[in-house]
Every structure is written in C-alpha cells, then in structure tokens.
ROLUM-588538 format. One line per field, with one value per residue: x, y, z of N, C-alpha, C in turn; residue in one letter. Coordinates in Angstrom, 2 decimals, decimal comma. Each point is the difference from the previous one (the first is absolute). Layout:
ROLUM-588538
nxx = (X|...) $
nyy = (Y|...) $
nzz = (Z|...) $
caxx = (X|...) $
cayy = (Y|...) $
cazz = (Z|...) $
cxx = (X|...) $
cyy = (Y|...) $
czz = (Z|...) $
res = (a|...) $
This chain:
ROLUM-588538
nxx = (105,52|0,93|0,32|1,17|-0,51|0,20|-1,24|-0,07|-0,39|-1,22|-0,45|0,64|-0,24|0,75|-0,29|-1,16|-0,14|-1,18|-0,15|-1,13|0,73|-0,75|-0,74|0,59|0,14|1,26|0,67|0,99|-0,93|0,13|0,36|-0,30|-0,13|-0,06|0,72|-1,19|-0,20|-0,85|0,16|-0,54|-0,69|0,25|-1,00|-0,01|-1,17|0,55|0,21|-0,60|-0,92|-1,05|0,64|0,38|-1,20|-0,50|0,99|-0,24|-1,24|0,67|-0,97|1,00|0,65|0,90|0,01|0,36|1,17|0,20|-0,34|-0,09|0,10|0,09|0,25|-0,92|0,68|-1,20|-0,58|-1,09|-0,38|-0,37|-1,26|0,02|0,77|-0,81|-1,05|0,73|0,15|-1,26|-0,42|-0,92|-0,99|-0,63|-0,61|-0,38|0,08|1,01|-0,56|-1,15|-0,23|-1,06|-0,06|1,30|0,32|0,13|0,00|-0,99|-0,44|0,27|-0,44|-0,68|0,19|-0,22|-1,00|-0,34|0,72|-0,88|0,53|1,01|-0,61|-0,70|1,14|0,86|-0,86|-0,76|1,15|-0,27|-0,80|0,98|-1,35|0,10|1,11|-0,60|-1,11|0,73|0,79|-1,13|-0,61|1,12|0,05|-1,32|0,14|1,09|-0,81|-0,68|-0,16|-0,76|-0,37|0,61|-1,17|0,42|1,06|-1,15|-0,25|-0,85|0,95|-0,95|0,07|1,23|0,26|0,01|-0,10|-0,93|-0,53|0,15|-0,52|-0,89|-0,12|-0,04|-0,86|-0,56|0,13|-0,51|-0,86|0,03|-0,19|1,01|0,00|-0,81|-0,85|-0,53|-0,49|-0,89|-0,02|0,51|-0,17|0,26|-0,53|0,74|-0,87|-0,33|-0,96|-0,41|0,12|-0,53|-0,83|-0,11|-0,09|-0,81|-0,59|0,10|-0,41|-0,95|-0,17|0,04|-0,82|-0,48|0,47|-1,26|0,48|-0,57|-0,47|-0,36|-0,82|-0,08|-1,26|-0,21|0,22|-1,16|-0,40|0,52|-0,43|-1,04|0,26|0,31|1,11|-0,05|0,10|-0,16|0,41|-0,94|0,78|-0,85|-0,30|0,32|0,94|-0,99|-0,34|0,74|-1,17|-0,21|-0,96|1,20|0,50|-1,11|-0,75|-1,29|-0,21|1,10|-0,49|-1,19|0,66|0,67|-1,16|-0,43|1,17|-0,89|0,58|1,26|0,61|1,00|0,87|0,77|-1,20|0,32|-0,98|1,22|0,18|0,09|-1,23|0,77) $
nyy = (125,80|0,23|0,25|-0,61|-1,20|-0,61|0,51|-1,29|0,48|-0,24|1,08|-0,27|1,08|-0,36|1,21|-0,18|-0,77|0,50|-0,55|0,55|-0,54|1,01|-0,66|1,01|-1,16|-0,39|1,04|-0,90|-0,80|0,77|-0,92|0,42|-1,18|0,60|-0,79|-0,53|0,36|1,03|-0,45|1,21|-0,53|1,24|0,43|0,84|-0,08|-1,17|0,20|-1,20|0,39|-0,30|0,58|0,97|0,05|-0,06|0,84|0,73|-0,21|0,15|0,91|0,89|-0,20|0,73|0,95|0,84|-0,04|0,32|-1,16|0,43|-1,18|0,79|0,83|-0,97|0,01|0,43|-1,01|0,72|-1,23|-0,05|0,14|-1,26|0,54|1,05|-0,81|-0,73|1,26|-0,27|0,16|0,51|-0,17|1,08|-0,52|1,02|-1,02|0,02|-0,58|0,26|-1,17|0,68|-1,13|0,22|-0,71|0,68|-1,12|-0,43|1,24|-0,05|-1,23|0,90|-1,17|0,00|-0,72|-0,21|-1,05|-0,93|-0,41|-0,67|-1,18|0,55|0,57|-1,02|-0,92|0,23|0,63|-0,58|1,05|0,57|0,00|-0,94|-0,45|0,04|-0,44|-0,89|-0,25|-0,09|-0,60|-0,71|-0,14|-0,20|-0,80|-0,50|0,06|-0,44|-1,00|0,67|0,63|-1,10|-0,53|-0,60|-0,74|-0,63|1,30|-0,09|0,26|-0,62|-0,45|0,30|1,06|1,11|0,65|-0,88|0,08|1,33|-0,06|-0,85|0,79|1,06|-0,62|-0,43|1,22|0,51|-1,02|0,25|1,32|-0,83|0,73|-0,10|0,98|-0,24|1,20|-0,43|1,28|-0,31|1,32|-0,28|-1,16|0,51|-0,10|1,04|-0,65|-0,59|1,19|0,52|-1,04|0,21|1,30|-0,34|-0,81|1,03|0,81|-0,89|-0,13|1,32|0,07|-0,95|1,09|-0,02|-0,15|1,19|-0,36|1,26|-0,48|1,32|0,40|-0,63|1,28|0,28|-1,11|0,44|1,22|-0,79|-0,83|0,83|-0,73|-0,49|0,94|-1,06|1,06|-0,63|0,30|-0,16|-1,03|1,05|-0,16|0,83|-0,65|0,03|0,19|0,76|-0,49|-0,17|-0,33|-0,62|1,01|-0,28|1,31|-0,14|-1,06|0,61|1,08|-0,85|-0,57|1,26|0,08|0,52|-1,02|0,31|-1,11|0,83|-0,82|1,06|0,34|-1,12|-0,79|-0,23|0,33|-1,05|0,18|0,79) $
nzz = (111,12|-0,85|1,27|-0,10|-0,13|1,19|0,02|-0,26|-1,18|0,46|-0,68|-1,11|-0,73|-1,03|-0,45|0,62|-1,07|-0,37|-1,19|-0,41|-0,97|-0,39|0,87|0,60|0,63|-0,19|0,49|0,04|0,46|1,08|0,91|1,24|0,55|1,19|0,78|0,28|-1,27|0,05|-1,22|-0,05|-1,00|-0,38|-0,74|-1,01|-0,61|-0,30|1,30|-0,06|0,90|-0,75|-1,01|0,81|0,56|-1,22|-0,27|1,09|-0,44|-1,15|0,02|-0,02|-1,12|0,65|-0,94|0,97|0,60|1,27|0,59|1,26|0,63|1,06|-1,01|-0,18|-1,12|-0,42|-0,61|0,20|-0,18|1,28|0,42|-0,43|-0,96|-0,07|0,01|-0,83|-0,40|0,38|-1,26|0,81|-0,87|0,48|-1,08|-0,74|-0,85|0,90|-1,06|0,63|0,58|-0,45|-0,70|0,04|1,09|1,13|0,71|-0,78|0,17|1,30|-0,19|-0,72|-0,61|1,33|-0,43|1,26|-0,36|0,22|1,12|-0,51|-0,09|1,00|0,37|0,03|0,35|1,07|0,29|1,16|0,18|0,68|-0,10|0,93|-0,57|-1,21|0,59|0,66|-1,06|-0,72|1,01|0,15|-1,33|-0,03|1,06|-0,56|-1,08|1,04|-0,87|0,86|-1,11|-0,40|-0,35|-1,11|0,27|0,28|0,22|-1,02|-0,87|-0,72|1,25|-0,37|0,75|-0,75|1,15|0,38|-1,22|0,04|1,23|-0,51|-1,07|0,81|0,80|-1,14|-0,49|1,13|-0,15|-1,33|0,01|-0,03|-1,13|-1,05|0,31|-1,20|0,31|-0,90|0,34|1,18|-0,05|-1,27|0,38|0,98|1,01|0,74|0,66|-1,13|-0,59|1,11|-0,10|-1,31|0,22|1,01|-0,87|-0,85|0,96|0,25|-1,32|-0,11|1,06|-0,81|-0,62|-0,47|-1,22|-0,17|-1,20|0,16|-0,94|-0,06|-0,27|1,16|-0,23|0,60|-0,64|-1,14|0,32|0,21|-1,02|-1,00|-0,04|-1,25|-0,92|-0,80|-0,68|-0,70|-1,05|-1,01|0,78|0,74|0,91|0,36|1,11|1,11|0,63|1,06|0,79|0,53|-1,18|-0,42|-0,37|0,20|0,05|0,75|0,63|0,03|0,40|0,77|0,35|0,00|0,61|0,86|0,61|0,14|0,37|0,31|-0,57|0,28|-0,45|-0,63|0,43|-0,48|1,25|0,84|0,44|0,68) $
caxx = (-0,96|0,48|1,22|0,06|-0,50|0,46|-1,16|-0,19|-1,42|-0,54|-0,36|0,66|-0,06|0,91|-0,15|-1,01|-0,68|-1,05|-0,83|-1,09|-0,05|0,52|-0,30|1,08|-0,48|1,08|1,16|1,13|-0,63|0,74|-0,91|0,56|-0,84|0,87|-0,66|-0,85|-0,60|-1,11|0,36|-1,13|0,30|-1,08|0,23|-1,19|-0,29|0,99|1,34|0,81|-0,10|-0,41|1,05|1,09|-0,40|-0,13|1,36|0,51|-0,77|0,14|-1,08|0,67|1,46|0,53|0,79|1,40|0,15|0,34|-0,78|0,68|-0,69|1,03|1,31|0,18|-0,66|-1,06|-0,74|-1,28|-0,74|-1,40|-0,26|0,48|1,42|0,11|-0,49|1,04|1,01|-0,58|-0,74|-1,43|-0,72|-1,45|-0,48|-1,24|-1,09|0,10|0,24|-0,51|-1,04|-1,14|-0,74|0,83|0,02|1,16|1,23|0,28|0,54|1,35|0,89|-0,29|1,22|1,03|-0,76|0,70|-0,62|0,15|1,20|-0,15|-0,64|-1,15|0,45|0,84|-0,73|-1,36|0,13|-0,96|0,47|-0,03|-0,75|0,13|1,27|-0,07|-0,85|0,73|1,07|-0,62|-0,48|1,18|0,49|-0,92|0,12|1,27|-0,13|-1,07|-1,23|-0,85|-1,38|-0,75|-0,76|0,57|0,99|-0,62|-1,01|0,45|0,45|-1,07|-0,82|0,78|-0,04|1,15|1,18|0,41|0,61|1,33|0,83|0,37|1,01|1,25|0,50|0,59|1,31|0,85|0,33|0,91|1,01|1,01|0,83|-0,62|-1,40|-0,39|-1,44|-0,45|-1,23|-0,73|-1,20|-0,69|-1,45|-0,43|-0,44|0,96|0,33|0,71|1,32|0,81|0,43|1,04|1,20|0,56|0,61|1,27|0,93|0,34|0,96|1,29|0,52|0,51|1,24|-0,26|0,20|-1,26|-0,14|-1,41|-0,39|-1,24|-0,31|-0,57|1,12|-0,06|0,39|1,44|0,72|-0,22|0,71|1,25|1,27|0,51|-0,93|0,63|-0,87|0,25|-0,48|0,44|0,75|1,20|-0,13|0,20|0,56|-0,39|-0,11|-0,68|-1,07|0,56|0,75|-0,81|-1,44|-0,77|-0,06|1,31|0,08|-0,82|0,73|1,08|-0,67|-0,44|1,13|0,03|1,06|1,07|0,76|1,40|0,30|0,53|-1,11|-0,87|0,23|0,31|0,44|-1,07|-0,31|0,48) $
cayy = (-1,11|-1,07|-0,57|-1,45|-0,75|-1,38|-0,86|-0,48|-0,09|-1,36|-0,06|1,07|-0,06|0,95|0,27|-0,87|0,47|-0,89|0,62|-0,77|0,60|1,37|0,58|-0,20|-0,16|0,39|0,54|0,14|0,21|-0,43|-0,32|-0,66|-0,23|-0,41|-0,87|0,55|1,30|0,12|0,89|0,28|0,29|0,85|0,55|0,20|-1,10|-0,11|0,33|-1,21|-0,66|-1,40|-0,73|-0,19|-0,99|-1,30|-0,51|-0,42|-1,15|-1,11|-0,04|0,43|-0,07|1,23|-0,17|0,13|0,46|-1,01|-0,03|-0,70|-0,28|-0,20|0,08|-1,06|0,33|-0,94|0,14|-0,64|-0,42|-0,12|0,43|-1,06|0,26|1,06|-0,53|-0,88|0,88|0,70|1,20|-0,28|1,13|0,05|0,87|0,72|-0,96|-0,85|-1,40|-0,93|-0,91|0,32|-1,14|-0,70|0,69|0,87|-0,79|-0,54|1,10|0,29|-1,06|-0,27|-0,27|-0,49|-0,84|-0,99|-1,31|-0,89|-0,83|-1,40|-0,42|0,85|1,20|-0,29|-0,76|0,51|1,47|0,60|1,22|0,07|1,23|0,36|0,71|1,26|0,92|0,39|0,92|1,21|0,75|0,58|1,09|1,13|0,57|0,73|1,22|0,81|-0,12|-0,71|0,38|-1,07|-0,82|-1,35|-0,28|-0,90|0,65|0,23|1,36|0,78|0,58|1,06|1,34|0,31|0,17|-1,30|-0,74|0,58|-0,45|-1,40|-0,01|0,54|-0,98|-1,09|0,48|0,15|-1,30|-0,75|0,86|0,03|1,19|1,20|-0,03|1,08|0,26|0,84|0,73|-0,88|0,61|0,72|-0,19|-0,12|1,18|0,61|-0,90|-1,18|0,47|0,18|-1,33|-0,49|0,80|-0,53|-1,28|0,32|0,41|-1,20|-0,78|0,69|-0,18|-1,37|-0,05|-0,20|1,14|0,13|0,95|0,41|0,80|0,66|1,35|0,70|0,70|-0,01|-1,31|-0,13|0,80|-0,59|-1,25|-0,18|0,52|0,75|0,05|-0,09|0,69|-0,47|0,92|-0,28|-1,24|-0,07|0,58|1,44|0,40|-0,74|0,97|-0,53|0,87|1,05|1,01|0,60|0,01|-0,71|0,77|-0,07|-1,33|0,08|0,84|-0,83|-0,98|0,65|0,67|1,42|0,19|-0,99|-0,07|-0,41|-1,29|0,16|0,28|-1,16|-1,00|-1,24|-0,95|-0,25|1,02|-0,40) $
cazz = (-0,01|-0,88|0,54|-0,12|1,15|0,04|-0,12|-1,37|-0,39|-0,11|-1,41|-0,75|-1,46|-0,63|-1,45|-0,60|-1,21|-0,47|-1,03|-0,57|-1,33|0,04|1,32|0,96|1,36|0,90|-0,69|0,94|1,30|1,19|1,10|1,18|1,19|1,09|0,99|1,05|-0,31|-0,94|-1,11|-0,87|-1,40|-0,51|-1,32|-0,80|-0,91|-1,05|0,50|0,04|1,31|-0,15|-0,72|0,96|0,99|-0,66|-0,18|1,31|0,48|-0,93|-0,99|-1,23|-0,03|-0,61|-1,22|0,41|1,37|1,00|1,22|1,09|1,25|1,03|-0,61|-1,00|-1,26|-0,33|-1,24|0,19|-1,20|0,38|1,38|0,89|0,25|1,01|1,27|0,53|0,60|1,14|-0,41|-0,16|-0,56|0,12|-1,06|0,27|-0,15|1,18|-0,35|1,00|-0,49|0,86|0,54|0,98|1,29|0,23|0,09|-1,33|-0,79|0,46|-0,49|-1,41|-0,74|0,94|0,91|0,82|-0,14|1,15|-0,02|-0,36|-1,25|-0,29|-0,70|-1,16|-1,02|-0,19|-0,05|0,93|0,63|1,47|0,25|1,40|0,18|-0,73|0,76|1,21|-0,35|-0,55|1,16|0,64|-0,85|0,09|1,34|0,08|-0,76|0,55|-0,81|0,95|-0,22|-0,67|0,94|0,06|-1,03|-0,97|-0,82|-1,37|-0,24|-0,62|1,06|0,65|-0,57|-0,84|0,85|0,52|-1,11|-0,19|1,12|-0,26|-1,06|0,56|0,98|-0,77|-0,44|1,18|0,56|-0,86|-0,58|1,05|-0,09|-0,58|-0,39|-0,91|0,11|-1,11|0,32|0,92|0,59|-1,08|-0,01|1,39|0,74|0,93|1,11|-0,49|-0,44|1,21|0,45|-0,91|0,28|1,24|-0,36|-0,65|1,07|0,79|-0,79|0,10|1,36|0,08|-0,78|-1,42|-0,90|-0,72|-1,10|-0,04|-1,15|0,39|-0,45|1,15|0,63|1,47|0,49|-0,26|0,99|1,32|0,27|-0,75|0,50|-1,14|-1,13|-1,32|-0,94|-1,35|-1,05|-1,37|-0,09|0,84|1,32|-0,01|1,30|1,20|1,09|1,18|0,49|0,85|-0,77|-1,06|0,21|-1,02|-1,25|-0,64|-0,63|-1,21|-0,96|-0,57|-0,87|-1,24|-0,64|0,34|0,99|-0,01|1,25|-0,22|0,61|1,35|0,90|0,01|1,05|-0,70|1,01|0,97|0,98|1,34) $
cxx = (0,45|1,30|-0,04|-0,49|0,52|-1,15|-0,20|-1,48|-0,45|-0,49|0,66|-0,15|0,91|-0,28|-0,99|-0,64|-1,04|-0,89|-1,07|-0,25|0,65|-0,25|1,12|-0,58|1,01|1,19|1,11|-0,48|0,86|-1,00|0,77|-1,05|0,91|-0,77|-0,85|-0,59|-1,24|0,40|-1,23|0,50|-1,19|0,38|-1,31|-0,26|1,01|1,41|0,91|-0,04|-0,31|1,07|1,17|-0,34|-0,11|1,36|0,56|-0,71|0,05|-1,10|0,50|1,49|0,51|0,79|1,49|0,04|0,25|-0,92|0,71|-0,96|1,07|1,40|0,29|-0,76|-1,00|-0,58|-1,29|-0,66|-1,48|-0,18|0,42|1,48|0,17|-0,48|1,05|1,12|-0,58|-0,73|-1,45|-0,72|-1,50|-0,50|-1,35|-1,21|-0,06|0,30|-0,36|-1,09|-1,21|-0,67|0,81|-0,01|1,33|1,30|0,39|0,57|1,42|1,00|-0,24|1,30|1,14|-0,63|0,89|-0,73|0,27|1,25|-0,35|-0,75|-1,19|0,41|0,73|-0,77|-1,37|-0,07|-1,05|0,62|-0,11|-0,69|0,12|1,27|-0,03|-0,84|0,70|1,07|-0,54|-0,51|1,15|0,53|-0,88|0,09|1,28|-0,08|-1,14|-1,28|-0,99|-1,48|-0,82|-0,69|0,65|0,98|-0,59|-1,07|0,56|0,33|-1,10|-0,92|0,70|-0,22|1,24|1,28|0,51|0,65|1,42|0,94|0,44|1,09|1,34|0,60|0,65|1,40|0,96|0,45|1,07|1,08|1,10|0,84|-0,77|-1,47|-0,28|-1,52|-0,40|-1,36|-0,87|-1,29|-0,89|-1,52|-0,58|-0,47|1,05|0,43|0,80|1,38|0,93|0,51|1,13|1,30|0,67|0,70|1,35|1,05|0,43|1,01|1,39|0,62|0,55|1,26|-0,19|0,30|-1,21|0,10|-1,49|-0,24|-1,34|-0,12|-0,48|1,13|-0,09|0,42|1,49|0,79|-0,19|0,92|1,40|1,20|0,67|-1,01|0,80|-0,98|0,41|-0,58|0,63|0,95|1,25|-0,26|0,32|0,64|-0,41|0,03|-0,66|-1,14|0,52|0,68|-0,84|-1,49|-0,71|-0,01|1,34|0,18|-0,81|0,71|1,15|-0,59|-0,33|1,13|0,10|1,12|1,02|0,77|1,42|0,31|0,50|-1,08|-0,99|0,38|0,21|0,47|-1,10|-0,21|0,41|-0,91) $
cyy = (-1,16|-0,61|-1,51|-0,66|-1,42|-0,99|-0,38|-0,03|-1,45|-0,26|1,19|-0,24|1,08|0,07|-0,94|0,68|-1,04|0,76|-0,98|0,56|1,38|0,69|-0,35|-0,09|0,45|0,47|0,27|0,27|-0,58|-0,24|-0,65|-0,07|-0,55|-0,83|0,79|1,36|-0,16|1,03|0,17|0,30|0,77|0,54|0,13|-1,24|-0,02|0,29|-1,22|-0,73|-1,48|-0,83|-0,31|-1,12|-1,39|-0,60|-0,54|-1,26|-1,18|-0,11|0,46|-0,28|1,28|-0,31|0,07|0,58|-1,16|0,12|-0,87|-0,21|-0,34|-0,04|-1,04|0,37|-1,09|0,32|-0,78|-0,31|-0,12|0,50|-1,08|0,19|1,05|-0,48|-0,91|0,80|0,84|1,28|-0,38|1,25|-0,15|1,00|0,60|-0,93|-1,03|-1,46|-0,95|-0,85|0,14|-1,20|-0,78|0,77|0,74|-0,80|-0,56|1,08|0,34|-1,02|-0,36|-0,14|-0,51|-0,95|-1,00|-1,33|-0,85|-0,87|-1,42|-0,22|0,89|1,24|-0,31|-0,68|0,61|1,53|0,70|1,21|-0,07|1,31|0,48|0,82|1,35|1,02|0,49|1,04|1,30|0,88|0,70|1,18|1,23|0,67|0,82|1,33|0,88|-0,03|-0,83|0,24|-1,08|-0,86|-1,37|-0,18|-0,87|0,68|0,32|1,46|0,86|0,63|1,16|1,34|0,23|0,14|-1,31|-0,86|0,51|-0,46|-1,44|-0,07|0,51|-0,98|-1,17|0,39|0,10|-1,32|-0,71|0,87|0,24|1,27|1,26|-0,26|1,21|0,14|1,00|0,61|-0,80|0,59|0,66|-0,10|-0,07|1,32|0,44|-0,98|-1,20|0,37|0,14|-1,34|-0,53|0,77|-0,47|-1,33|0,20|0,39|-1,21|-0,88|0,64|-0,21|-1,41|-0,18|-0,22|1,29|0,06|1,06|0,29|0,88|0,64|1,37|0,87|0,65|0,06|-1,34|-0,25|0,72|-0,56|-1,18|-0,10|0,58|0,84|-0,09|0,04|0,60|-0,38|0,99|-0,38|-1,20|-0,09|0,65|1,48|0,47|-1,02|0,99|-0,68|0,94|1,14|1,11|0,71|-0,13|-0,72|0,75|-0,01|-1,36|-0,02|0,81|-0,77|-1,02|0,60|0,69|1,47|0,33|-1,10|0,08|-0,42|-1,28|0,14|0,32|-1,16|-0,97|-1,36|-1,10|-0,20|1,18|-0,50|0,56) $
czz = (-0,87|0,49|-0,07|1,28|-0,08|-0,14|-1,46|-0,33|-0,05|-1,42|-0,70|-1,49|-0,57|-1,50|-0,68|-1,21|-0,41|-0,98|-0,45|-1,40|0,05|1,33|0,98|1,40|1,03|-0,83|1,01|1,42|1,12|1,13|1,13|1,10|1,09|1,03|0,99|-0,26|-0,87|-1,05|-0,89|-1,40|-0,57|-1,37|-0,75|-0,85|-1,15|0,43|0,07|1,32|-0,16|-0,70|0,93|0,97|-0,63|-0,33|1,31|0,51|-0,95|-1,03|-1,38|0,12|-0,65|-1,26|0,29|1,40|0,95|1,20|1,03|1,16|1,03|-0,60|-1,05|-1,27|-0,37|-1,38|0,14|-1,34|0,27|1,42|1,00|0,33|1,10|1,36|0,63|0,67|1,13|-0,34|-0,27|-0,48|0,23|-1,02|0,37|-0,08|1,12|-0,30|1,14|-0,64|0,91|0,66|1,04|1,32|0,18|0,03|-1,36|-0,91|0,42|-0,55|-1,45|-0,79|0,86|1,01|0,75|-0,12|1,25|-0,16|-0,43|-1,30|-0,38|-0,79|-1,29|-1,13|-0,29|0,01|0,86|0,68|1,51|0,38|1,44|0,24|-0,71|0,77|1,26|-0,33|-0,60|1,13|0,70|-0,81|0,11|1,36|0,14|-0,71|0,49|-0,82|0,81|-0,24|-0,70|1,05|0,19|-1,15|-1,10|-0,85|-1,38|-0,21|-0,60|1,04|0,69|-0,68|-0,85|0,80|0,55|-1,08|-0,26|1,10|-0,19|-1,05|0,52|1,01|-0,70|-0,47|1,17|0,58|-0,81|-0,65|1,00|-0,01|-0,37|-0,32|-0,88|0,05|-1,07|0,34|0,99|0,57|-1,06|0,09|1,41|0,59|1,00|1,08|-0,47|-0,51|1,19|0,51|-0,87|0,24|1,29|-0,26|-0,67|1,04|0,83|-0,74|0,07|1,37|0,20|-0,84|-1,47|-0,77|-0,93|-1,08|-0,13|-1,22|0,33|-0,64|1,16|0,80|1,52|0,59|-0,20|1,08|1,41|0,27|-0,62|0,74|-1,08|-1,15|-1,29|-1,01|-1,42|-1,01|-1,33|-0,07|0,84|1,36|-0,05|1,30|1,06|1,16|1,19|0,39|0,88|-0,80|-1,05|0,32|-1,15|-1,33|-0,73|-0,69|-1,29|-1,07|-0,65|-0,96|-1,36|-0,75|0,28|0,97|-0,14|1,31|-0,31|0,77|1,43|1,02|0,09|1,11|-0,64|0,94|1,03|0,95|1,38|1,07) $
res = (m|t|a|t|t|n|v|q|p|i|v|q|a|k|d|l|n|k|s|f|g|r|v|i|g|l|s|d|c|q|f|e|l|f|p|g|e|v|l|a|v|v|g|d|n|g|a|g|k|s|t|l|i|k|c|l|s|g|a|h|s|p|d|s|g|e|m|y|i|d|g|e|q|v|q|f|k|s|t|n|d|s|r|a|k|g|v|e|t|v|y|q|t|l|a|v|a|p|v|l|d|i|s|e|n|l|y|l|g|r|e|i|r|k|k|g|i|l|g|k|v|f|r|s|l|d|k|k|k|m|r|k|e|a|t|q|s|l|n|e|l|g|v|l|t|v|q|s|i|t|q|s|v|e|t|l|s|g|g|q|r|q|a|v|a|v|a|r|a|g|a|f|g|s|k|v|v|i|l|d|e|p|t|a|a|l|g|v|n|e|s|a|r|v|l|k|l|i|k|d|l|r|d|r|g|m|s|i|i|l|i|s|h|n|m|p|q|v|f|e|v|a|d|r|i|h|i|q|r|l|g|h|r|a|a|v|v|t|p|q|t|h|a|m|n|e|v|v|a|i|m|t|g|a|m|t|v|p|e|e|q|q|q|l|t|p|v|r) $
C-alpha cells in the first residue's frame, strides 16, 4: 500500500511542528491530500486535528516544517494567503451573515462591482450578476431546496445554511475545500444532503479534507482516513481495509498499523 505513485499530492505537509507554550499541537506531522479525493481527518480531542487544519488553511503558522500546494512550497501568513492558492475552509461556525441574502453570502468578501464609473467610483454592486452566478453555482451543486436566491440566510434551516457555506467554498476553492465538522449540528436528512454535496464536489474533481467525529459518515464518503494522535499522523487507512472499531483503536493507541499496511497513496 505504500508503493510509490506518480500522482503528486495537491496538498502536502512534511514534519510540521506547532507549540502553544508548553502545549504541543503538532509534532513532526506528515500529511498528503491527492487530487479528486475525500480525505477524512479523525482523532481524539487534543490529537492536533484543528492545529493541523489551521496550519493548512493559514490560520496558524507552523513553528517548523514544510507545506506544499501542487508541489510548490508555501508559507501562509493568513487565511487570505491560502485562499489565493485555492484552499477554501468552511469552519464549524459557518461564518455566514444571517441578514444578507444567499447570493450576497456566496460573494461575501468577493463582491462583483458594476462596470464603469458606478463600480469604480461609487462602488456599486452588480447584484443581478451575483444572483445569476450564485443560482448557477447552487444548481450545479444540486442545492435546489431554497425558495429564492434573494431570501436572507437567517430564514434557512441549519442544513441549508451549511449548504450555502459549502457551495461558497466549492465555487471559489479552485483546488481544495476544508470542511470542519460540517454535519455536527444537523439532523439525519440535512446531514445526508451535505454528504451528497461533498460527493458532488469530489465528482467535479475537487479535493476535500473532512474533519469529523461521525464515523458512519466518514466511512460513507471518505476515500482515505488520516488518523491523528498526540500531534502526529498515527496511520492512513481506508474504509475498505479497516473497520470503524479499528480506526477508533488506532485513535486511542490501542492498535498500531505498520507503515507497509497503510494507504499512503491515492486509492485506485
């Protein structure tokens, strides 16, 4: 399973270290995400999942180690740096503006201005174009349950709000979408819609990092599972090679997996 592959990781981290005073967040952590896959990141509380993701998304800067996007070494100083490289993150808090409508949320921070003097001088927004392109993005992703693109986000259900946040990432994250516990506060039906959205993004060629505690959902959508423990990568397995109880055992340290039995390369 560790045989060499000609496929280059779209995101790679080597020997990442990050400490917060005496608290070690990451310790020589390795990471690879390959094109067109869903990679789940799982681990117990304090395993370093959030620290790893925040380093990859530019929210934290690692103390040492190397990060690569498409083979190019990068150093993110902010989340804007990661977004400029095509890495979009949907945090658990969603970061949507409830009083704005759906199209305004999709273009939040990337608003389209009208051409000519209206846009350049008076900074008028081209709401018609934003609504048209937002509708197209939602239709492409199969998000068809909203009544109108002009309805405010505060009128949407939790699942619909999550879909808007994921659609925003999918529309602008040209390479990678990071999803932090996207179904944590959702019911069964709404969770199923979000999982379908994740599969649709993958089918469109997007690479997705999914952070989740929900093992059944991880096993439903993940191609590979990165297991984080005590600040480093304990193993990388797949739903086909290991059962849920085995993944939990690796998370807790009750089970180890030799490197030659790990899925460190893309699933074919």
